[in-house]
PDB file of N, CA, C, O and CB in Angstrom:
ATOM      1  N   MET A   1       0.702  -1.083   0.037  1.00  0.00           N
ATOM      2  CA  MET A   1       0.144  -0.090   0.051  1.00  0.00           C
ATOM      3  C   MET A   1       0.373   1.260   0.140  1.00  0.00           C
ATOM      4  O   MET A   1      -0.417   2.141  -0.198  1.00  0.00           O
ATOM      5  CB  MET A   1      -0.337  -0.286   0.582  1.00  0.00           C
ATOM      6  N   THR A   2       1.949   1.469   0.802  1.00  0.00           N
ATOM      7  CA  THR A   2       2.905   2.277   0.676  1.00  0.00           C
ATOM      8  C   THR A   2       3.412   2.750  -0.460  1.00  0.00           C
ATOM      9  O   THR A   2       3.543   3.951  -0.697  1.00  0.00           O
ATOM     10  CB  THR A   2       3.674   1.886   1.194  1.00  0.00           C
ATOM     11  N   LYS A   3       3.801   1.601  -1.412  1.00  0.00           N
ATOM     12  CA  LYS A   3       4.454   1.703  -2.556  1.00  0.00           C
ATOM     13  C   LYS A   3       3.623   2.731  -3.578  1.00  0.00           C
ATOM     14  O   LYS A   3       4.035   3.642  -4.295  1.00  0.00           O
ATOM     15  CB  LYS A   3       4.650   0.261  -3.094  1.00  0.00           C
ATOM     16  N   ALA A   4       2.417   2.259  -3.370  1.00  0.00           N
ATOM     17  CA  ALA A   4       1.142   2.870  -4.186  1.00  0.00           C
ATOM     18  C   ALA A   4       1.340   4.211  -3.971  1.00  0.00           C
ATOM     19  O   ALA A   4       1.568   4.862  -4.991  1.00  0.00           O
ATOM     20  CB  ALA A   4      -0.404   2.427  -3.699  1.00  0.00           C
ATOM     21  N   LEU A   5       1.313   4.940  -2.697  1.00  0.00           N
ATOM     22  CA  LEU A   5       1.128   5.986  -2.134  1.00  0.00           C
ATOM     23  C   LEU A   5       2.298   6.939  -2.756  1.00  0.00           C
ATOM     24  O   LEU A   5       2.167   7.978  -3.403  1.00  0.00           O
ATOM     25  CB  LEU A   5       1.082   5.749  -0.663  1.00  0.00           C
ATOM     26  N   VAL A   6       3.349   6.331  -2.399  1.00  0.00           N
ATOM     27  CA  VAL A   6       4.772   7.001  -3.261  1.00  0.00           C
ATOM     28  C   VAL A   6       4.642   7.212  -4.663  1.00  0.00           C
ATOM     29  O   VAL A   6       4.972   8.310  -5.112  1.00  0.00           O
ATOM     30  CB  VAL A   6       6.092   6.040  -3.218  1.00  0.00           C
ATOM     31  N   LYS A   7       4.148   6.195  -5.530  1.00  0.00           N
ATOM     32  CA  LYS A   7       3.992   6.480  -6.897  1.00  0.00           C
ATOM     33  C   LYS A   7       3.062   7.520  -7.144  1.00  0.00           C
ATOM     34  O   LYS A   7       3.309   8.284  -8.077  1.00  0.00           O
ATOM     35  CB  LYS A   7       3.619   5.362  -7.600  1.00  0.00           C
ATOM     36  N   LEU A   8       1.880   7.707  -6.370  1.00  0.00           N
ATOM     37  CA  LEU A   8       0.585   8.530  -6.323  1.00  0.00           C
ATOM     38  C   LEU A   8       1.258  10.093  -5.834  1.00  0.00           C
ATOM     39  O   LEU A   8       0.642  11.137  -6.049  1.00  0.00           O
ATOM     40  CB  LEU A   8      -0.706   7.765  -5.058  1.00  0.00           C
ATOM     41  N   GLN A   9       2.344  10.064  -5.286  1.00  0.00           N
ATOM     42  CA  GLN A   9       2.796  11.291  -4.702  1.00  0.00           C
ATOM     43  C   GLN A   9       3.590  11.634  -6.181  1.00  0.00           C
ATOM     44  O   GLN A   9       3.154  12.594  -6.815  1.00  0.00           O
ATOM     45  CB  GLN A   9       3.797  11.144  -3.094  1.00  0.00           C
ATOM     46  N   GLN A  10       4.561  10.991  -6.651  1.00  0.00           N
ATOM     47  CA  GLN A  10       5.401  11.278  -7.752  1.00  0.00           C
ATOM     48  C   GLN A  10       4.594  11.738  -8.923  1.00  0.00           C
ATOM     49  O   GLN A  10       5.031  12.709  -9.540  1.00  0.00           O
ATOM     50  CB  GLN A  10       6.216  10.102  -8.105  1.00  0.00           C
ATOM     51  N   LEU A  11       3.541  11.212  -9.296  1.00  0.00           N
ATOM     52  CA  LEU A  11       2.619  11.549 -10.173  1.00  0.00           C
ATOM     53  C   LEU A  11       2.309  13.069  -9.964  1.00  0.00           C
ATOM     54  O   LEU A  11       2.442  13.979 -10.783  1.00  0.00           O
ATOM     55  CB  LEU A  11       1.445  10.647 -10.028  1.00  0.00           C
ATOM     56  N   ARG A  12       1.896  13.123  -8.767  1.00  0.00           N
ATOM     57  CA  ARG A  12       1.450  14.549  -8.320  1.00  0.00           C
ATOM     58  C   ARG A  12       2.340  15.758  -7.900  1.00  0.00           C
ATOM     59  O   ARG A  12       2.119  16.636  -7.066  1.00  0.00           O
ATOM     60  CB  ARG A  12       0.682  14.365  -7.238  1.00  0.00           C
ATOM     61  N   SER A  13       3.718  15.494  -8.952  1.00  0.00           N
ATOM     62  CA  SER A  13       4.628  16.150  -8.632  1.00  0.00           C
ATOM     63  C   SER A  13       4.161  17.669  -9.303  1.00  0.00           C
ATOM     64  O   SER A  13       3.321  17.689 -10.202  1.00  0.00           O
ATOM     65  CB  SER A  13       5.936  15.432  -9.072  1.00  0.00           C
ATOM     66  N   GLU A  14       4.728  18.820  -8.829  1.00  0.00           N
ATOM     67  CA  GLU A  14       4.306  20.082  -9.296  1.00  0.00           C
ATOM     68  C   GLU A  14       5.108  20.918  -9.879  1.00  0.00           C
ATOM     69  O   GLU A  14       4.902  22.127  -9.976  1.00  0.00           O
ATOM     70  CB  GLU A  14       3.835  20.709  -8.451  1.00  0.00           C
ATOM     71  N   LYS A  15       6.068  20.318 -10.299  1.00  0.00           N
ATOM     72  CA  LYS A  15       7.274  20.906 -10.974  1.00  0.00           C
ATOM     73  C   LYS A  15       6.909  21.903 -12.380  1.00  0.00           C
ATOM     74  O   LYS A  15       7.253  23.061 -12.619  1.00  0.00           O
ATOM     75  CB  LYS A  15       8.246  19.571 -11.422  1.00  0.00           C
ATOM     76  N   GLY A  16       6.036  20.900 -13.218  1.00  0.00           N
ATOM     77  CA  GLY A  16       5.688  21.997 -14.343  1.00  0.00           C
ATOM     78  C   GLY A  16       4.755  22.861 -14.284  1.00  0.00           C
ATOM     79  O   GLY A  16       4.491  23.526 -15.286  1.00  0.00           O
ATOM     80  N   ALA A  17       3.950  23.058 -12.910  1.00  0.00           N
ATOM     81  CA  ALA A  17       3.396  24.226 -12.653  1.00  0.00           C
ATOM     82  C   ALA A  17       3.922  25.102 -12.525  1.00  0.00           C
ATOM     83  O   ALA A  17       3.565  26.092 -13.164  1.00  0.00           O
ATOM     84  CB  ALA A  17       2.840  24.296 -11.936  1.00  0.00           C
ATOM     85  N   THR A  18       4.991  25.169 -11.668  1.00  0.00           N
ATOM     86  CA  THR A  18       6.005  26.024 -11.298  1.00  0.00           C
ATOM     87  C   THR A  18       6.305  26.943 -12.493  1.00  0.00           C
ATOM     88  O   THR A  18       5.993  28.111 -12.724  1.00  0.00           O
ATOM     89  CB  THR A  18       7.213  25.240 -10.835  1.00  0.00           C
ATOM     90  N   ALA A  19       7.050  25.985 -13.208  1.00  0.00           N
ATOM     91  CA  ALA A  19       7.640  26.762 -14.652  1.00  0.00           C
ATOM     92  C   ALA A  19       6.711  27.110 -15.259  1.00  0.00           C
ATOM     93  O   ALA A  19       7.066  27.852 -16.175  1.00  0.00           O
ATOM     94  CB  ALA A  19       8.458  26.025 -15.685  1.00  0.00           C
ATOM     95  N   VAL A  20       5.434  26.921 -15.216  1.00  0.00           N
ATOM     96  CA  VAL A  20       4.431  27.519 -16.302  1.00  0.00           C
ATOM     97  C   VAL A  20       4.108  28.866 -15.213  1.00  0.00           C
ATOM     98  O   VAL A  20       3.536  29.863 -15.653  1.00  0.00           O
ATOM     99  CB  VAL A  20       2.805  26.290 -16.833  1.00  0.00           C
ATOM    100  N   GLU A  21       4.474  28.789 -13.976  1.00  0.00           N
ATOM    101  CA  GLU A  21       3.774  30.545 -13.269  1.00  0.00           C
ATOM    102  C   GLU A  21       5.089  31.116 -13.544  1.00  0.00           C
ATOM    103  O   GLU A  21       5.069  32.265 -13.987  1.00  0.00           O
ATOM    104  CB  GLU A  21       3.182  30.804 -11.139  1.00  0.00           C
ATOM    105  N   TYR A  22       6.263  30.550 -13.374  1.00  0.00           N
ATOM    106  CA  TYR A  22       7.462  31.698 -13.788  1.00  0.00           C
ATOM    107  C   TYR A  22       7.344  31.954 -15.441  1.00  0.00           C
ATOM    108  O   TYR A  22       8.047  32.846 -15.915  1.00  0.00           O
ATOM    109  CB  TYR A  22       9.251  31.029 -13.387  1.00  0.00           C
ATOM    110  N   GLY A  23       6.587  31.290 -16.202  1.00  0.00           N
ATOM    111  CA  GLY A  23       6.895  31.985 -17.660  1.00  0.00           C
ATOM    112  C   GLY A  23       5.686  32.802 -17.443  1.00  0.00           C
ATOM    113  O   GLY A  23       5.924  33.898 -17.951  1.00  0.00           O
ATOM    114  N   LEU A  24       4.497  32.793 -16.927  1.00  0.00           N
ATOM    115  CA  LEU A  24       3.563  33.721 -17.034  1.00  0.00           C
ATOM    116  C   LEU A  24       3.900  35.127 -16.358  1.00  0.00           C
ATOM    117  O   LEU A  24       3.521  36.221 -16.777  1.00  0.00           O
ATOM    118  CB  LEU A  24       2.398  33.142 -16.513  1.00  0.00           C
ATOM    119  N   MET A  25       4.745  34.869 -15.150  1.00  0.00           N
ATOM    120  CA  MET A  25       5.062  36.090 -14.555  1.00  0.00           C
ATOM    121  C   MET A  25       6.241  36.819 -15.338  1.00  0.00           C
ATOM    122  O   MET A  25       6.407  38.038 -15.294  1.00  0.00           O
ATOM    123  CB  MET A  25       5.413  35.836 -13.090  1.00  0.00           C
ATOM    124  N   VAL A  26       6.902  36.091 -15.933  1.00  0.00           N
ATOM    125  CA  VAL A  26       8.021  36.783 -17.295  1.00  0.00           C
ATOM    126  C   VAL A  26       7.262  37.586 -18.009  1.00  0.00           C
ATOM    127  O   VAL A  26       7.459  38.801 -18.034  1.00  0.00           O
ATOM    128  CB  VAL A  26       8.718  35.675 -18.512  1.00  0.00           C
ATOM    129  N   ALA A  27       6.366  37.031 -18.630  1.00  0.00           N
ATOM    130  CA  ALA A  27       5.209  37.366 -19.595  1.00  0.00           C
ATOM    131  C   ALA A  27       4.644  38.532 -19.230  1.00  0.00           C
ATOM    132  O   ALA A  27       4.535  39.348 -20.145  1.00  0.00           O
ATOM    133  CB  ALA A  27       4.130  36.362 -19.663  1.00  0.00           C
ATOM    134  N   LEU A  28       4.192  38.906 -18.004  1.00  0.00           N
ATOM    135  CA  LEU A  28       3.660  39.903 -17.471  1.00  0.00           C
ATOM    136  C   LEU A  28       4.672  41.064 -17.603  1.00  0.00           C
ATOM    137  O   LEU A  28       4.640  42.046 -18.345  1.00  0.00           O
ATOM    138  CB  LEU A  28       3.248  39.567 -16.149  1.00  0.00           C
ATOM    139  N   ILE A  29       5.472  40.726 -16.785  1.00  0.00           N
ATOM    140  CA  ILE A  29       6.764  41.781 -16.917  1.00  0.00           C
ATOM    141  C   ILE A  29       7.073  42.027 -18.016  1.00  0.00           C
ATOM    142  O   ILE A  29       7.342  43.228 -18.069  1.00  0.00           O
ATOM    143  CB  ILE A  29       7.987  41.445 -16.392  1.00  0.00           C
ATOM    144  N   ALA A  30       7.215  41.472 -19.126  1.00  0.00           N
ATOM    145  CA  ALA A  30       7.749  41.740 -20.249  1.00  0.00           C
ATOM    146  C   ALA A  30       6.478  43.044 -20.856  1.00  0.00           C
ATOM    147  O   ALA A  30       6.857  44.090 -21.382  1.00  0.00           O
ATOM    148  CB  ALA A  30       7.981  40.168 -21.164  1.00  0.00           C
ATOM    149  N   ILE A  31       5.197  42.750 -20.675  1.00  0.00           N
ATOM    150  CA  ILE A  31       4.104  43.293 -21.093  1.00  0.00           C
ATOM    151  C   ILE A  31       4.167  44.849 -20.518  1.00  0.00           C
ATOM    152  O   ILE A  31       3.930  45.884 -21.141  1.00  0.00           O
ATOM    153  CB  ILE A  31       2.889  42.410 -20.630  1.00  0.00           C
ATOM    154  N   VAL A  32       4.507  44.708 -19.325  1.00  0.00           N
ATOM    155  CA  VAL A  32       4.721  45.979 -18.395  1.00  0.00           C
ATOM    156  C   VAL A  32       5.666  47.018 -18.761  1.00  0.00           C
ATOM    157  O   VAL A  32       5.601  48.246 -18.700  1.00  0.00           O
ATOM    158  CB  VAL A  32       5.166  45.582 -17.100  1.00  0.00           C
ATOM    159  N   ILE A  33       6.714  46.069 -19.224  1.00  0.00           N
ATOM    160  CA  ILE A  33       8.025  47.389 -19.644  1.00  0.00           C
ATOM    161  C   ILE A  33       7.719  47.629 -21.298  1.00  0.00           C
ATOM    162  O   ILE A  33       8.079  48.687 -21.815  1.00  0.00           O
ATOM    163  CB  ILE A  33      10.147  46.670 -19.408  1.00  0.00           C
ATOM    164  N   ILE A  34       7.155  46.767 -21.952  1.00  0.00           N
ATOM    165  CA  ILE A  34       6.894  47.287 -23.354  1.00  0.00           C
ATOM    166  C   ILE A  34       5.894  48.462 -23.149  1.00  0.00           C
ATOM    167  O   ILE A  34       6.181  49.523 -23.703  1.00  0.00           O
ATOM    168  CB  ILE A  34       6.264  46.101 -24.384  1.00  0.00           C
ATOM    169  N   ALA A  35       4.720  48.388 -22.394  1.00  0.00           N
ATOM    170  CA  ALA A  35       3.665  49.434 -22.176  1.00  0.00           C
ATOM    171  C   ALA A  35       4.319  50.568 -21.646  1.00  0.00           C
ATOM    172  O   ALA A  35       4.085  51.627 -22.229  1.00  0.00           O
ATOM    173  CB  ALA A  35       2.532  49.006 -21.242  1.00  0.00           C
ATOM    174  N   ALA A  36       5.123  50.597 -20.628  1.00  0.00           N
ATOM    175  CA  ALA A  36       6.222  51.635 -20.423  1.00  0.00           C
ATOM    176  C   ALA A  36       6.635  52.404 -21.224  1.00  0.00           C
ATOM    177  O   ALA A  36       6.327  53.562 -21.503  1.00  0.00           O
ATOM    178  CB  ALA A  36       7.201  51.247 -20.115  1.00  0.00           C
ATOM    179  N   VAL A  37       7.505  51.578 -21.676  1.00  0.00           N
ATOM    180  CA  VAL A  37       8.286  52.090 -23.061  1.00  0.00           C
ATOM    181  C   VAL A  37       7.537  53.087 -24.345  1.00  0.00           C
ATOM    182  O   VAL A  37       7.908  54.077 -24.976  1.00  0.00           O
ATOM    183  CB  VAL A  37       8.711  50.652 -23.831  1.00  0.00           C
ATOM    184  N   LEU A  38       6.326  52.253 -24.332  1.00  0.00           N
ATOM    185  CA  LEU A  38       5.623  52.881 -25.378  1.00  0.00           C
ATOM    186  C   LEU A  38       5.081  54.293 -24.791  1.00  0.00           C
ATOM    187  O   LEU A  38       5.327  55.335 -25.398  1.00  0.00           O
ATOM    188  CB  LEU A  38       4.442  51.903 -25.911  1.00  0.00           C
ATOM    189  N   LEU A  39       4.393  54.289 -23.682  1.00  0.00           N
ATOM    190  CA  LEU A  39       3.796  55.547 -23.315  1.00  0.00           C
ATOM    191  C   LEU A  39       4.908  56.551 -22.609  1.00  0.00           C
ATOM    192  O   LEU A  39       4.586  57.726 -22.432  1.00  0.00           O
ATOM    193  CB  LEU A  39       2.552  55.235 -22.323  1.00  0.00           C
ATOM    194  N   LEU A  40       5.810  56.232 -22.332  1.00  0.00           N
ATOM    195  CA  LEU A  40       6.894  57.251 -21.845  1.00  0.00           C
ATOM    196  C   LEU A  40       8.044  57.554 -22.892  1.00  0.00           C
ATOM    197  O   LEU A  40       8.864  58.466 -22.793  1.00  0.00           O
ATOM    198  CB  LEU A  40       7.596  56.679 -20.509  1.00  0.00           C
ATOM    199  N   GLY A  41       7.969  56.766 -23.756  1.00  0.00           N
ATOM    200  CA  GLY A  41       9.215  56.440 -25.247  1.00  0.00           C
ATOM    201  C   GLY A  41       9.311  58.244 -25.604  1.00  0.00           C
ATOM    202  O   GLY A  41      10.273  58.974 -25.366  1.00  0.00           O
ATOM    203  N   SER A  42       8.107  58.595 -26.180  1.00  0.00           N
ATOM    204  CA  SER A  42       7.988  59.848 -26.971  1.00  0.00           C
ATOM    205  C   SER A  42       8.144  60.907 -25.712  1.00  0.00           C
ATOM    206  O   SER A  42       9.012  61.767 -25.862  1.00  0.00           O
ATOM    207  CB  SER A  42       6.428  59.973 -27.914  1.00  0.00           C
ATOM    208  N   ASN A  43       7.602  60.919 -24.837  1.00  0.00           N
ATOM    209  CA  ASN A  43       7.866  61.920 -23.920  1.00  0.00           C
ATOM    210  C   ASN A  43       9.425  62.161 -23.598  1.00  0.00           C
ATOM    211  O   ASN A  43       9.991  63.249 -23.488  1.00  0.00           O
ATOM    212  CB  ASN A  43       7.114  61.575 -22.703  1.00  0.00           C
ATOM    213  N   LEU A  44       9.915  61.015 -23.489  1.00  0.00           N
ATOM    214  CA  LEU A  44      11.170  61.157 -22.876  1.00  0.00           C
ATOM    215  C   LEU A  44      12.282  61.728 -24.217  1.00  0.00           C
ATOM    216  O   LEU A  44      13.302  62.415 -24.168  1.00  0.00           O
ATOM    217  CB  LEU A  44      11.596  59.553 -22.128  1.00  0.00           C
ATOM    218  N   SER A  45      11.629  61.160 -25.244  1.00  0.00           N
ATOM    219  CA  SER A  45      12.559  61.456 -26.313  1.00  0.00           C
ATOM    220  C   SER A  45      12.292  63.315 -26.983  1.00  0.00           C
ATOM    221  O   SER A  45      13.047  63.819 -27.815  1.00  0.00           O
ATOM    222  CB  SER A  45      12.189  60.089 -27.612  1.00  0.00           C
ATOM    223  N   THR A  46      11.325  63.892 -26.497  1.00  0.00           N
ATOM    224  CA  THR A  46      11.207  65.086 -26.653  1.00  0.00           C
ATOM    225  C   THR A  46      11.955  65.989 -25.600  1.00  0.00           C
ATOM    226  O   THR A  46      12.668  66.970 -25.814  1.00  0.00           O
ATOM    227  CB  THR A  46       9.919  65.272 -26.728  1.00  0.00           C
ATOM    228  N   LEU A  47      11.590  65.375 -24.355  1.00  0.00           N
ATOM    229  CA  LEU A  47      12.513  65.789 -23.145  1.00  0.00           C
ATOM    230  C   LEU A  47      14.065  65.825 -23.727  1.00  0.00           C
ATOM    231  O   LEU A  47      14.750  66.844 -23.638  1.00  0.00           O
ATOM    232  CB  LEU A  47      12.365  64.597 -21.788  1.00  0.00           C
ATOM    233  N   PHE A  48      14.516  64.662 -24.301  1.00  0.00           N
ATOM    234  CA  PHE A  48      15.856  64.691 -24.293  1.00  0.00           C
ATOM    235  C   PHE A  48      16.531  65.476 -25.527  1.00  0.00           C
ATOM    236  O   PHE A  48      17.707  65.821 -25.643  1.00  0.00           O
ATOM    237  CB  PHE A  48      16.275  63.317 -24.224  1.00  0.00           C
ATOM    238  N   ASN A  49      15.543  65.644 -26.340  1.00  0.00           N
ATOM    239  CA  ASN A  49      15.730  66.750 -27.547  1.00  0.00           C
ATOM    240  C   ASN A  49      15.595  67.997 -27.207  1.00  0.00           C
ATOM    241  O   ASN A  49      16.031  68.863 -27.965  1.00  0.00           O
ATOM    242  CB  ASN A  49      14.812  66.647 -28.639  1.00  0.00           C
ATOM    243  N   THR A  50      15.035  68.303 -26.130  1.00  0.00           N
ATOM    244  CA  THR A  50      14.780  69.890 -25.739  1.00  0.00           C
ATOM    245  C   THR A  50      16.352  70.057 -24.964  1.00  0.00           C
ATOM    246  O   THR A  50      16.924  71.128 -25.163  1.00  0.00           O
ATOM    247  CB  THR A  50      13.108  70.229 -24.457  1.00  0.00           C
ATOM    248  N   VAL A  51      16.867  69.292 -24.321  1.00  0.00           N
ATOM    249  CA  VAL A  51      18.129  69.473 -23.365  1.00  0.00           C
ATOM    250  C   VAL A  51      19.147  69.235 -24.228  1.00  0.00           C
ATOM    251  O   VAL A  51      20.257  69.644 -23.888  1.00  0.00           O
ATOM    252  CB  VAL A  51      18.254  68.503 -22.072  1.00  0.00           C
ATOM    253  N   ALA A  52      18.995  68.468 -25.635  1.00  0.00           N
ATOM    254  CA  ALA A  52      20.053  68.643 -26.342  1.00  0.00           C
ATOM    255  C   ALA A  52      20.154  69.847 -27.122  1.00  0.00           C
ATOM    256  O   ALA A  52      21.213  70.214 -27.631  1.00  0.00           O
ATOM    257  CB  ALA A  52      20.182  67.651 -27.053  1.00  0.00           C
ATOM    258  N   LYS A  53      19.128  70.431 -27.217  1.00  0.00           N
ATOM    259  CA  LYS A  53      19.082  71.704 -28.158  1.00  0.00           C
ATOM    260  C   LYS A  53      19.673  72.809 -27.312  1.00  0.00           C
ATOM    261  O   LYS A  53      20.523  73.623 -27.673  1.00  0.00           O
ATOM    262  CB  LYS A  53      17.503  72.132 -28.681  1.00  0.00           C
ATOM    263  N   SER A  54      19.016  72.697 -25.976  1.00  0.00           N
ATOM    264  CA  SER A  54      19.607  74.099 -25.104  1.00  0.00           C
ATOM    265  C   SER A  54      20.943  73.762 -24.602  1.00  0.00           C
ATOM    266  O   SER A  54      21.320  74.447 -23.651  1.00  0.00           O
ATOM    267  CB  SER A  54      18.640  74.570 -23.671  1.00  0.00           C
ATOM    268  N   VAL A  55      21.655  72.956 -24.986  1.00  0.00           N
ATOM    269  CA  VAL A  55      23.112  72.412 -24.779  1.00  0.00           C
ATOM    270  C   VAL A  55      23.810  73.278 -25.933  1.00  0.00           C
ATOM    271  O   VAL A  55      25.018  73.169 -26.141  1.00  0.00           O
ATOM    272  CB  VAL A  55      23.301  70.570 -24.995  1.00  0.00           C
TER     273      VAL A  55
END
């Protein structure tokens, strides 16, 4: 009976789920970075151009 329980616990391993969760977190972070660059990119570009022209 204990051998069957050990095999059942091995089948219920959550290593794959952890990898999927990390993948989702990386994707979410990438989306946030892309959104921030798109939203702030033009504002920063005009700011740097203004500073460069004044120098």
